[in-house]
Each structure stands twice: as structure tokens, then as C-alpha cells.
N, C-alpha and C positions, 0 to 999 in steps of 0.2 A: 504494500500500500504506500502511496506517495504521501509524505507528510507535508503540510503547508510550510512555505518559507517563513523565516523569522520576521522578515520585513513586511509580510502581508498585512494589510490593514483590516481591522475589524469592520464588520458591516455597520455602517452608520445608520442610526435610527432616523427615520424621516420625522422632522419636527412639524407639528401642526401649524398651518398657516394662521397667524393671528387675524381675527376678524373683528372689526369695530363697527358698531351700528352708528350711523349718523343720519341726521335729518337735514336735507337741503331744501331751501325755499324754492317752490316752483315758479315764483314770480321774479321777473327781472326788472329792477328799479333803475331808472335813468333820469338824469336832469332834463327838464324841458328846455328846448333851445331858446336862445335869446337873440332878438333882432340886432342888427348892426347899429341902427340909430339909437336904440335903447342902451346898447353897450357903451357907446361914446358918451351918452348923456350921464350914465352912472359914473364912469371913470372921471369925467370932467367935474362933476359935483364933488366927488371925493377928493380930487386934487385940490380944488379951490378951498374946501373946508379944512383939510389937513394943513395946507400951507398957511392959512389964516390963523389957525390955532397954534401952529408951531410945535406940535408934538414930535419929539424925536428922541431916540435912545442914544445916550452919550456913552462913549467908551472911556473908561477910567483905567489907566495903567497903574498897576500896583506890583510891588516887588516882594517876593518872599525872602525872609531872612535865612540865608543858607547856613546850615550847620545847627539850626535850632533843634531839630529832632535828635541829632546825635548827642547834643549837650544834655537834653532831657533824659535820654536813655542812660548816659553816664552817671547822671545824678541819681537816677533810680537804682542803678547797680551799686554805686558807692555811697553809703549813707553819710560818710564823713564830709564828702563834697557838698551834699545837700544842706548840711548845717551851716556851711560858710555863707556869709552874706553875698548876694549877687553884686557885681560891679555896677556902679551907676553909669547909665548911658551918657554919651557926650551930647551936649546941648547943640553943638554945631551940626552934627550929622542927624538928619531926620529922614526916615524912610516911610513912604506912604503905606498905610496898612490896607487890608482888603476892605472894600466898601460894603457895609451892611445894608444900606438903604438902596432901593432900586434906582438905577441910573437914568431915569427919564427926566426930560426937561420940565414936564408938568405932571406929577403923579396923580393929581386930582382928575385930570382929563383922561389919563391912562386907565383909571378905574372904571370909566364909563364905556370902555371897549373890551371886547373879548377877542384876542389875537391868537390864532393857532387852532388846529383841529381839536386838541384836547380841551382847551379852554371854552371853545364854542359848544362842544358836546356837554360839558358840565353845566354851562349856562342854559342850554335847552332842556336838560333833565330837570333843572330847578325852576324852569319857567321864568327866567330872568331876562330874556332877550326879546327884542321887538323886530329885529331885522337881521338876516344872515346872508352873507355873500361868500361864495366859494370860488377858488381859482380852478381852471381846467387843466393846469399843468401838474396836478397831483399824480404821482406814480407810486404804486399802482392805483388805478382809478377807483377801485372799490373802497378805498380808505375814507371817502366822503359820502358813500351811498347811505350810510346809516343816518346821516343828517336829514335825509328826505322824509322818512316817516316820523322822525322826531319833530321836525318843524311842521309837518302836516297835522299831527295830533295836537300840537300846542297852538295851532292856527297862527303860525309865524311866517310871514312872507320870506321865501328863500329862493335863490337862483344861482346859477353858475355863470360867472363873468369871465370871459377870456382875457388873458394878459393882465389879470388883477395884481398878481405878485410883482410883475415887472414895473408897473406904474407906482405902486404904493410902497414897495420895499425901500427904495431910495429916499422917499420922503420921511419914512419912519426910522430910518437908520438900521434896518434889519436885512438879513440875507434873503429872506423870502416871507411872503404873507399868503399862506395857503387857504386860510379862512378868516373871516372878519365878522364879528357880531356886535350889535349896538344894544346896550342894556336898556331896560325899561326905565322911564323917568329921567333920561339923560337930558339935561338942559342945554348942553353945548351942541349936541348933534340932533336937536329936535327938528330943525328944518330938513336935515338929510333924511330922517326917518319918515317925514311927511312926503317928500318929493319922490323917493325911489319906489316904494311899494306899488303905486299905480302902474308902473312900467314892468314889474316883475310878473312873469308868466305863472299860471297856476300849476301846482304839482299834482301828479296823478299817481295814486297808490292803489293797487288792485284791491286790497282787503279793506280799504276805507271807502265807503260809498259816497258818491256825490249827491247833489240835490235831486237829480232825476231818479237815481236809484232809491233814494229815501221815499219818494212819492210812490214808486212801484211797490216798495215794501209795505207802505201804509195801506195800499189797496188789497194786498194779499192777506194782511193781518186781520182784516174785517171778518173773515170767515172762521177765524180761530176762536179758541175759548176766551172767556172774559178775563181769566187770570193772566193769560199771555198779553192781552191788550193792556191791562193795567201795568204790567211789568215793562212793556215797551214804552208806555207813556211816561213812566218814571225815569226810564233811561234817557228818553229824548229831552225831558226837562233838565236832567243833570248835566248832559253834555250834548252838543249838536252832532257828534260823531257816534255811529252805531257800528260796532265790530260784527262782522259776519261769523257765525259759528262754523267750526270745522267738523266734517262728517267723515268718520272712518268707514270706508266701503268694505275692505277685506283685510284681514291680518294673515300674512304669509310667514311661516316659520323659516328661519335661516337654514338653507340647504347645506351650507359648508360647515355648520357647527358640528363638532365631534361630540357625540353623546356617549358617555361611559355606561357600560352595562351595570345594572343594579346588582349589588353584592347580596348573595344569599345569606341566610342566617347561619351561624356557626353550628356545625354538626358535631355532636358529642360521640366519641368513640368509646365503646365498652370493651375493655380487655378481659378476656376469659383466662382464668387461672387453671 
């Protein structure tokens, strides 16, 4: 009989393929297009307002004291050195420290704006914004798609303005401005919030019905029970938006899932003497 070679590899067990269940949205959300005339109007109004306000981020150069970490470590390791009094710094040499306050020319005006995707998202979740503008140069594009349903449910006018970052980044002293939001009750940008929303196109979200669909739903609800009518009336009084319920048609088990056989009960063996 032939013996297997020493270097022969053992049969590798096939590892089960990991399967993860995930739910993807069947709806594709996109920003509604903006006309050229409206685009120029929005950019010009923002340019004029920001240049008049004079809001800009100022760069402050600060220097870190080299060797400070090493000295602190040596003091921690040697307790005798820690007891010694520290030498008094020279009055002539003054090094600027790291600024603790924000480096904006007018912090009060800066608080009335939400700059950046993260800040705009937080403002919409807390219902603090009255207008949202997004740049089309965001890559990947789905980074700003979540702002569409957020602004739709909060009834906040929002649109995607081409070349928004190129025109406003230089005025504000930033590298890029991917999203810009105006907070509610802002006195400085009150005229901007009044002028831009009439030009903003309406957003379309599939699961949030419009006025025409609400009328159709009211006609179909008439034939239902009285309790359902009262519930629908209460929901319409609370908020103008009515979310459509999801219906599960069929549940299909995962075919790739490896099911282990059930273990049988332990069998007791009787030994005969």
C-alpha cells in the first residue's frame, strides 16, 4: 500500500459563506433640478449678503512648545525633579498659544448659519433650520440624499445649487461649502430666507404623499370603519404629512442559510455484568 507523502496537505474544510440580511430602499431619491436663472439669482443674493456682513474664518498661526511633552514625562518619572520649582519664563520671549475661541470675524452671525453636511443634518433633526442649500459637487452623491426626506418632513425648502462651494468658499475663508443652512429666527439673513424659497423647486419623496394623493386617500377612507376615520382625522390634525403603511406580501426563508440538525437526547447505556 502506498503511504501518503509527508508534505501532503490535509483536506481543508469548506467554510460556510457568511450571509447578512439587509434591507435596501426600493425608492431612488434625487434632487429636483434647478433652472439657470434661479441658480444665478440664488448665488448673487448670497454673494451680496455675505460680502455685506463680512463673515469670514480667520487663520491664526500658533506654535507648539517643542520638548514640553518630554519634560513632563521626565518629571513624572523623576519625583525629585518634580519638586524643584519651575524656571520663570522670560518676559521678552512670548509664544502665541492655541486659540480656544472660534476664529470667525463675527461669531454672532456664524451662529445663525449651519455650514457643512453634519451641521445641517443636526439642524434639520432638531427642526432649527428654515432654508437648506446643497452643492452638487459632493462625492459620492448619496452623502446628501438623506437631507431630502429630512427637509420634506420638516417642511423646509431645500434645493441643490450648482457651483455653490466655488462661489461661497472664498468669501467665507473655507476650503469648501458642501451644505449651507439658515437657522430659524435669524435677523441678519431674514431677507435671504424670504427671497430664495419662492424660487426653490418642490421635493418629491415617494413615501410622503402630496396634496393630490391626500385627496384620493380621503375618498377611499369614507368606506372604512368609523374608528379608522377618527384615527386618520387625528393624524391629519397633528401633522399635514401622512406616512403610507408598508405591507409584507410574502416572507421567503434564506436558501443559503446552513441549518444544523437537531441533536437527539442522550441515550443511557446499561452495562450487563
